[in-house]
A tleap script that builds the chain and sets N, CA, C and O, in Angstrom:
source leaprc.protein.ff14SB
mol = sequence {
  NMET PRO GLU GLN SER SER LEU LEU GLU HIE
  THR VAL GLY THR LEU LEU MET ALA SER GLY
  ALA GLY SER LEU ARG HIE GLY ARG ASP GLN
  ARG GLU ALA PHE ALA ARG GLU ASP GLU MET
  HIE ALA ALA VAL MET ASN SER LEU ARG ALA
  ALA LEU ASP ARG TRP PRO LEU ARG SER LEU
  ALA GLU GLN LEU LEU GLU SER ARG ALA ARG
  SER GLU VAL THR TRP LEU ARG ALA LEU MET
  GLY LYS GLY ALA PHE CPRO
}
set mol.1.N position { 48.463 -143.938 -59.843 }
set mol.1.CA position { 49.116 -144.649 -60.417 }
set mol.1.C position { 50.375 -145.704 -60.621 }
set mol.1.O position { 51.316 -145.997 -61.358 }
set mol.2.N position { 49.561 -146.106 -59.209 }
set mol.2.CA position { 49.035 -148.220 -59.179 }
set mol.2.C position { 48.478 -148.326 -60.661 }
set mol.2.O position { 48.612 -149.269 -61.441 }
set mol.3.N position { 47.842 -147.165 -60.846 }
set mol.3.CA position { 46.164 -148.300 -62.077 }
set mol.3.C position { 46.446 -147.646 -63.621 }
set mol.3.O position { 45.761 -147.439 -64.623 }
set mol.4.N position { 48.304 -147.378 -63.091 }
set mol.4.CA position { 48.525 -147.311 -64.816 }
set mol.4.C position { 49.184 -148.205 -65.188 }
set mol.4.O position { 49.753 -148.945 -64.386 }
set mol.5.N position { 49.311 -148.425 -67.081 }
set mol.5.CA position { 49.401 -149.857 -67.541 }
set mol.5.C position { 51.229 -150.144 -67.419 }
set mol.5.O position { 51.815 -151.225 -67.491 }
set mol.6.N position { 51.990 -148.332 -67.152 }
set mol.6.CA position { 53.422 -149.561 -67.279 }
set mol.6.C position { 53.929 -149.966 -65.872 }
set mol.6.O position { 53.286 -149.584 -64.894 }
set mol.7.N position { 54.987 -150.678 -65.722 }
set mol.7.CA position { 55.043 -151.173 -65.275 }
set mol.7.C position { 55.930 -150.694 -63.872 }
set mol.7.O position { 55.950 -151.115 -62.715 }
set mol.8.N position { 56.900 -149.210 -64.848 }
set mol.8.CA position { 57.599 -148.282 -64.179 }
set mol.8.C position { 56.376 -147.575 -62.845 }
set mol.8.O position { 56.458 -147.434 -61.625 }
set mol.9.N position { 55.206 -147.246 -63.977 }
set mol.9.CA position { 54.250 -146.341 -63.366 }
set mol.9.C position { 53.915 -147.278 -61.729 }
set mol.9.O position { 54.188 -147.033 -60.553 }
set mol.10.N position { 53.192 -148.422 -62.441 }
set mol.10.CA position { 52.337 -149.174 -60.815 }
set mol.10.C position { 53.565 -148.913 -59.642 }
set mol.10.O position { 53.509 -148.202 -58.639 }
set mol.11.N position { 54.543 -149.647 -60.083 }
set mol.11.CA position { 56.060 -149.880 -59.256 }
set mol.11.C position { 55.723 -148.211 -58.070 }
set mol.11.O position { 55.232 -148.167 -56.943 }
set mol.12.N position { 56.219 -147.126 -58.924 }
set mol.12.CA position { 56.208 -146.315 -58.050 }
set mol.12.C position { 55.145 -145.911 -56.851 }
set mol.12.O position { 55.149 -145.666 -55.644 }
set mol.13.N position { 54.108 -146.011 -58.120 }
set mol.13.CA position { 52.922 -145.729 -57.258 }
set mol.13.C position { 52.768 -146.445 -55.993 }
set mol.13.O position { 52.507 -146.038 -54.861 }
set mol.14.N position { 53.067 -147.987 -56.614 }
set mol.14.CA position { 52.757 -148.315 -55.073 }
set mol.14.C position { 53.444 -148.145 -53.659 }
set mol.14.O position { 53.474 -147.903 -52.452 }
set mol.15.N position { 53.940 -148.470 -54.818 }
set mol.15.CA position { 55.771 -147.089 -53.593 }
set mol.15.C position { 55.376 -146.093 -52.917 }
set mol.15.O position { 55.605 -146.136 -51.708 }
set mol.16.N position { 54.926 -145.333 -53.273 }
set mol.16.CA position { 54.094 -144.012 -52.694 }
set mol.16.C position { 52.863 -144.544 -51.492 }
set mol.16.O position { 52.488 -144.081 -50.415 }
set mol.17.N position { 52.564 -145.499 -52.138 }
set mol.17.CA position { 51.563 -145.802 -51.241 }
set mol.17.C position { 51.617 -146.304 -49.957 }
set mol.17.O position { 50.979 -145.983 -48.954 }
set mol.18.N position { 52.761 -147.423 -50.192 }
set mol.18.CA position { 53.493 -148.440 -48.958 }
set mol.18.C position { 54.045 -147.128 -48.110 }
set mol.18.O position { 54.040 -147.249 -46.885 }
set mol.19.N position { 54.655 -145.531 -48.836 }
set mol.19.CA position { 55.329 -145.423 -47.557 }
set mol.19.C position { 54.535 -144.312 -47.130 }
set mol.19.O position { 54.917 -143.978 -46.008 }
set mol.20.N position { 52.993 -143.138 -47.801 }
set mol.20.CA position { 52.472 -142.619 -46.970 }
set mol.20.C position { 51.545 -143.685 -46.049 }
set mol.20.O position { 51.193 -143.644 -44.870 }
set mol.21.N position { 51.343 -144.535 -46.994 }
set mol.21.CA position { 50.533 -145.509 -45.002 }
set mol.21.C position { 51.304 -145.928 -44.010 }
set mol.21.O position { 50.803 -146.334 -42.961 }
set mol.22.N position { 52.706 -145.881 -44.225 }
set mol.22.CA position { 54.055 -146.199 -43.990 }
set mol.22.C position { 53.719 -144.833 -42.346 }
set mol.22.O position { 53.385 -144.995 -41.172 }
set mol.23.N position { 54.030 -143.709 -43.143 }
set mol.23.CA position { 54.113 -142.249 -42.676 }
set mol.23.C position { 52.315 -142.352 -41.351 }
set mol.23.O position { 52.173 -142.131 -40.148 }
set mol.24.N position { 51.595 -142.676 -42.174 }
set mol.24.CA position { 50.429 -142.272 -41.407 }
set mol.24.C position { 50.453 -143.739 -40.532 }
set mol.24.O position { 49.358 -144.209 -40.839 }
set mol.25.N position { 50.845 -144.337 -39.971 }
set mol.25.CA position { 51.350 -145.571 -39.149 }
set mol.25.C position { 49.427 -145.891 -39.521 }
set mol.25.O position { 48.531 -145.504 -38.771 }
set mol.26.N position { 49.154 -146.844 -41.138 }
set mol.26.CA position { 48.374 -147.293 -41.519 }
set mol.26.C position { 48.373 -148.359 -42.002 }
set mol.26.O position { 47.886 -148.496 -43.124 }
set mol.27.N position { 49.060 -149.742 -41.128 }
set mol.27.CA position { 49.371 -150.955 -41.218 }
set mol.27.C position { 49.503 -151.858 -42.508 }
set mol.27.O position { 50.340 -152.462 -43.180 }
set mol.28.N position { 47.472 -151.429 -42.396 }
set mol.28.CA position { 47.173 -152.064 -43.507 }
set mol.28.C position { 46.716 -152.428 -44.611 }
set mol.28.O position { 46.349 -153.371 -45.313 }
set mol.29.N position { 47.003 -150.383 -44.434 }
set mol.29.CA position { 47.613 -150.005 -46.369 }
set mol.29.C position { 48.268 -150.372 -46.613 }
set mol.29.O position { 48.497 -150.563 -47.808 }
set mol.30.N position { 49.484 -150.945 -45.143 }
set mol.30.CA position { 50.783 -150.553 -45.698 }
set mol.30.C position { 51.503 -151.876 -46.668 }
set mol.30.O position { 52.135 -151.990 -47.719 }
set mol.31.N position { 50.970 -152.731 -45.600 }
set mol.31.CA position { 50.911 -153.772 -46.124 }
set mol.31.C position { 49.977 -154.620 -47.416 }
set mol.31.O position { 50.461 -155.724 -47.667 }
set mol.32.N position { 49.409 -154.456 -47.796 }
set mol.32.CA position { 48.539 -154.092 -48.835 }
set mol.32.C position { 49.294 -153.756 -50.109 }
set mol.32.O position { 49.513 -154.712 -50.853 }
set mol.33.N position { 49.707 -152.626 -50.468 }
set mol.33.CA position { 50.358 -151.960 -50.949 }
set mol.33.C position { 51.825 -153.055 -51.214 }
set mol.33.O position { 52.315 -153.242 -52.327 }
set mol.34.N position { 52.206 -153.518 -50.261 }
set mol.34.CA position { 53.268 -154.318 -50.214 }
set mol.34.C position { 53.328 -155.528 -51.109 }
set mol.34.O position { 54.308 -155.877 -51.768 }
set mol.35.N position { 51.862 -156.273 -51.035 }
set mol.35.CA position { 51.132 -157.269 -50.935 }
set mol.35.C position { 51.366 -157.389 -53.154 }
set mol.35.O position { 51.657 -158.436 -53.731 }
set mol.36.N position { 51.110 -155.945 -53.905 }
set mol.36.CA position { 50.269 -155.274 -54.651 }
set mol.36.C position { 51.960 -155.555 -55.195 }
set mol.36.O position { 52.211 -156.139 -56.249 }
set mol.37.N position { 53.034 -155.010 -54.240 }
set mol.37.CA position { 54.253 -155.080 -55.308 }
set mol.37.C position { 54.641 -156.633 -55.353 }
set mol.37.O position { 55.564 -156.571 -56.165 }
set mol.38.N position { 54.583 -157.387 -55.161 }
set mol.38.CA position { 54.824 -158.356 -53.965 }
set mol.38.C position { 54.302 -159.790 -55.120 }
set mol.38.O position { 54.737 -160.942 -55.105 }
set mol.39.N position { 53.342 -159.237 -55.959 }
set mol.39.CA position { 52.756 -159.897 -56.665 }
set mol.39.C position { 52.804 -159.147 -58.225 }
set mol.39.O position { 52.052 -159.773 -58.973 }
set mol.40.N position { 53.421 -158.074 -58.877 }
set mol.40.CA position { 54.766 -157.657 -59.708 }
set mol.40.C position { 55.425 -158.366 -59.666 }
set mol.40.O position { 55.612 -158.881 -60.768 }
set mol.41.N position { 55.970 -158.751 -58.920 }
set mol.41.CA position { 57.631 -158.662 -58.481 }
set mol.41.C position { 57.834 -160.583 -58.767 }
set mol.41.O position { 58.842 -161.285 -58.677 }
set mol.42.N position { 56.334 -160.949 -59.142 }
set mol.42.CA position { 56.076 -162.373 -59.269 }
set mol.42.C position { 55.623 -162.878 -60.514 }
set mol.42.O position { 55.929 -164.053 -60.715 }
set mol.43.N position { 54.892 -162.232 -61.517 }
set mol.43.CA position { 54.856 -161.821 -62.457 }
set mol.43.C position { 55.593 -161.626 -63.210 }
set mol.43.O position { 55.280 -162.273 -64.209 }
set mol.44.N position { 56.832 -160.850 -63.431 }
set mol.44.CA position { 58.308 -160.296 -63.617 }
set mol.44.C position { 58.767 -160.877 -63.760 }
set mol.44.O position { 59.385 -160.604 -64.789 }
set mol.45.N position { 59.134 -162.098 -63.271 }
set mol.45.CA position { 59.627 -163.546 -62.715 }
set mol.45.C position { 59.311 -164.483 -63.910 }
set mol.45.O position { 60.009 -164.941 -64.814 }
set mol.46.N position { 58.484 -164.557 -63.702 }
set mol.46.CA position { 57.129 -165.799 -64.003 }
set mol.46.C position { 57.280 -165.142 -66.100 }
set mol.46.O position { 57.227 -165.894 -67.074 }
set mol.47.N position { 57.422 -163.926 -66.123 }
set mol.47.CA position { 57.825 -163.431 -67.357 }
set mol.47.C position { 59.085 -164.111 -68.018 }
set mol.47.O position { 59.199 -164.974 -68.889 }
set mol.48.N position { 60.190 -163.225 -67.100 }
set mol.48.CA position { 61.389 -163.704 -67.137 }
set mol.48.C position { 61.662 -165.073 -67.650 }
set mol.48.O position { 62.572 -165.257 -68.457 }
set mol.49.N position { 60.827 -166.150 -67.165 }
set mol.49.CA position { 61.500 -167.849 -67.205 }
set mol.49.C position { 61.026 -168.163 -68.752 }
set mol.49.O position { 61.395 -169.142 -69.400 }
set mol.50.N position { 59.987 -166.963 -69.284 }
set mol.50.CA position { 58.724 -167.667 -70.339 }
set mol.50.C position { 59.585 -167.340 -71.345 }
set mol.50.O position { 59.083 -167.369 -72.468 }
set mol.51.N position { 60.611 -167.069 -71.278 }
set mol.51.CA position { 61.619 -166.672 -71.638 }
set mol.51.C position { 61.126 -165.857 -73.209 }
set mol.51.O position { 61.414 -166.681 -74.077 }
set mol.52.N position { 60.605 -164.784 -73.788 }
set mol.52.CA position { 59.701 -164.313 -75.082 }
set mol.52.C position { 60.236 -164.535 -76.255 }
set mol.52.O position { 59.602 -164.647 -77.305 }
set mol.53.N position { 61.824 -164.633 -76.079 }
set mol.53.CA position { 63.108 -163.646 -76.718 }
set mol.53.C position { 63.472 -165.157 -77.485 }
set mol.53.O position { 63.591 -165.040 -78.704 }
set mol.54.N position { 63.649 -166.438 -76.993 }
set mol.54.CA position { 64.114 -167.740 -77.305 }
set mol.54.C position { 63.044 -168.390 -78.032 }
set mol.54.O position { 63.180 -169.578 -78.323 }
set mol.55.N position { 61.728 -167.600 -78.446 }
set mol.55.CA position { 60.287 -168.681 -79.153 }
set mol.55.C position { 60.963 -168.908 -80.346 }
set mol.55.O position { 61.501 -168.032 -81.024 }
set mol.56.N position { 60.920 -170.319 -80.638 }
set mol.56.CA position { 61.021 -170.730 -82.265 }
set mol.56.C position { 60.576 -170.168 -83.177 }
set mol.56.O position { 61.084 -169.979 -84.282 }
set mol.57.N position { 58.847 -169.624 -82.481 }
set mol.57.CA position { 57.998 -168.845 -83.166 }
set mol.57.C position { 57.535 -167.415 -83.017 }
set mol.57.O position { 56.556 -166.915 -82.464 }
set mol.58.N position { 59.323 -166.547 -84.196 }
set mol.58.CA position { 59.428 -164.949 -83.707 }
set mol.58.C position { 58.179 -164.411 -83.766 }
set mol.58.O position { 57.704 -164.299 -82.636 }
set mol.59.N position { 57.211 -163.903 -84.934 }
set mol.59.CA position { 56.310 -163.488 -85.002 }
set mol.59.C position { 55.343 -164.040 -83.627 }
set mol.59.O position { 54.700 -163.103 -83.154 }
set mol.60.N position { 55.120 -165.383 -82.896 }
set mol.60.CA position { 54.488 -165.380 -82.124 }
set mol.60.C position { 55.253 -164.655 -80.967 }
set mol.60.O position { 54.603 -163.837 -80.316 }
set mol.61.N position { 56.158 -164.800 -80.743 }
set mol.61.CA position { 56.844 -163.845 -79.971 }
set mol.61.C position { 56.806 -162.155 -79.600 }
set mol.61.O position { 56.848 -161.439 -78.600 }
set mol.62.N position { 56.706 -162.029 -80.976 }
set mol.62.CA position { 55.942 -160.282 -81.589 }
set mol.62.C position { 55.379 -160.102 -81.533 }
set mol.62.O position { 55.344 -158.877 -81.414 }
set mol.63.N position { 54.081 -160.717 -81.501 }
set mol.63.CA position { 52.598 -159.950 -81.148 }
set mol.63.C position { 52.288 -159.997 -79.903 }
set mol.63.O position { 51.304 -159.391 -79.479 }
set mol.64.N position { 53.476 -161.089 -78.734 }
set mol.64.CA position { 53.147 -161.246 -77.391 }
set mol.64.C position { 53.507 -160.043 -76.469 }
set mol.64.O position { 52.904 -159.660 -75.467 }
set mol.65.N position { 55.036 -159.355 -77.249 }
set mol.65.CA position { 56.013 -158.314 -77.294 }
set mol.65.C position { 54.859 -157.070 -77.367 }
set mol.65.O position { 54.234 -156.398 -76.546 }
set mol.66.N position { 54.928 -157.142 -78.428 }
set mol.66.CA position { 54.036 -155.880 -78.319 }
set mol.66.C position { 52.287 -155.926 -77.154 }
set mol.66.O position { 52.001 -154.856 -76.618 }
set mol.67.N position { 51.338 -157.137 -76.900 }
set mol.67.CA position { 50.477 -156.832 -76.597 }
set mol.67.C position { 51.019 -156.592 -75.059 }
set mol.67.O position { 50.334 -156.156 -74.134 }
set mol.68.N position { 52.710 -157.059 -74.982 }
set mol.68.CA position { 52.885 -156.304 -73.322 }
set mol.68.C position { 53.000 -155.386 -73.387 }
set mol.68.O position { 52.360 -154.658 -72.628 }
set mol.69.N position { 54.037 -154.756 -74.495 }
set mol.69.CA position { 54.256 -153.427 -74.481 }
set mol.69.C position { 52.543 -152.094 -74.117 }
set mol.69.O position { 52.769 -151.095 -73.435 }
set mol.70.N position { 51.999 -152.183 -74.320 }
set mol.70.CA position { 50.073 -152.339 -74.551 }
set mol.70.C position { 49.658 -151.641 -72.895 }
set mol.70.O position { 49.116 -150.771 -72.213 }
set mol.71.N position { 50.204 -152.502 -72.970 }
set mol.71.CA position { 49.118 -152.469 -70.848 }
set mol.71.C position { 50.660 -153.935 -69.701 }
set mol.71.O position { 50.560 -155.004 -69.099 }
set mol.72.N position { 51.625 -153.100 -70.001 }
set mol.72.CA position { 52.021 -154.251 -68.886 }
set mol.72.C position { 51.769 -154.844 -67.533 }
set mol.72.O position { 52.117 -155.847 -66.911 }
set mol.73.N position { 51.158 -153.994 -67.383 }
set mol.73.CA position { 50.593 -154.496 -65.857 }
set mol.73.C position { 49.108 -155.729 -66.068 }
set mol.73.O position { 48.709 -156.820 -65.660 }
set mol.74.N position { 48.766 -154.690 -66.926 }
set mol.74.CA position { 47.057 -155.660 -67.717 }
set mol.74.C position { 48.012 -157.613 -67.833 }
set mol.74.O position { 47.415 -158.559 -67.320 }
set mol.75.N position { 48.667 -157.727 -68.163 }
set mol.75.CA position { 49.487 -158.328 -69.439 }
set mol.75.C position { 50.805 -159.177 -67.856 }
set mol.75.O position { 51.353 -160.278 -67.910 }
set mol.76.N position { 50.864 -158.537 -67.142 }
set mol.76.CA position { 51.681 -159.195 -66.209 }
set mol.76.C position { 50.364 -160.379 -65.086 }
set mol.76.O position { 50.235 -161.534 -64.680 }
set mol.77.N position { 49.891 -159.444 -65.071 }
set mol.77.CA position { 48.849 -159.696 -64.122 }
set mol.77.C position { 48.088 -161.247 -64.807 }
set mol.77.O position { 48.019 -162.324 -64.215 }
set mol.78.N position { 47.727 -161.027 -65.796 }
set mol.78.CA position { 46.932 -162.116 -66.901 }
set mol.78.C position { 47.873 -163.322 -67.396 }
set mol.78.O position { 47.490 -164.418 -67.804 }
set mol.79.N position { 49.187 -162.864 -67.264 }
set mol.79.CA position { 49.838 -164.236 -66.508 }
set mol.79.C position { 50.357 -164.815 -65.178 }
set mol.79.O position { 51.372 -165.452 -64.896 }
set mol.80.N position { 49.225 -164.336 -64.400 }
set mol.80.CA position { 49.479 -165.202 -63.396 }
set mol.80.C position { 48.000 -166.004 -63.028 }
set mol.80.O position { 47.655 -166.589 -62.001 }
set mol.81.N position { 47.415 -165.812 -64.090 }
set mol.81.CA position { 46.171 -166.289 -63.934 }
set mol.81.C position { 45.095 -165.374 -63.092 }
set mol.81.O position { 44.214 -165.827 -62.361 }
set mol.82.N position { 45.404 -163.747 -63.400 }
set mol.82.CA position { 44.529 -162.953 -62.661 }
set mol.82.C position { 44.061 -162.275 -63.331 }
set mol.82.O position { 44.064 -161.065 -63.102 }
set mol.83.N position { 43.246 -163.030 -64.860 }
set mol.83.CA position { 42.707 -161.788 -65.870 }
set mol.83.C position { 42.700 -162.249 -67.433 }
set mol.83.O position { 42.942 -163.294 -68.037 }
set mol.84.N position { 42.384 -161.206 -67.700 }
set mol.84.CA position { 42.632 -161.916 -69.795 }
set mol.84.C position { 43.452 -161.382 -70.541 }
set mol.84.O position { 43.365 -160.208 -70.900 }
set mol.85.N position { 44.230 -162.057 -70.828 }
set mol.85.CA position { 45.605 -161.178 -71.831 }
set mol.85.C position { 44.712 -159.849 -73.392 }
set mol.85.O position { 44.169 -159.946 -74.493 }
set mol.86.N position { 45.067 -158.945 -72.536 }
set mol.86.CA position { 44.966 -158.009 -73.721 }
set mol.86.C position { 44.582 -158.459 -75.026 }
set mol.86.O position { 44.513 -157.659 -75.959 }
savepdb mol mol.pdb
quit
């Protein structure tokens, strides 16, 4: 699930990984899962700060939102400088 393209699936998958790692007492794996979730949270906050709905060029905002809808996780990672925009 954490490899899925939607933010919801990614978040649920990451939280399941953290929970499982905690139950198995795998502290390193749990910290990695929490770090992934923290990274996505920071990306979402940056996305909100970009305020795409307020951009003056509506066509550009729509194009970016369409790109984000196809692969939220990839788009958010690209926004953080960790890959290319889809």
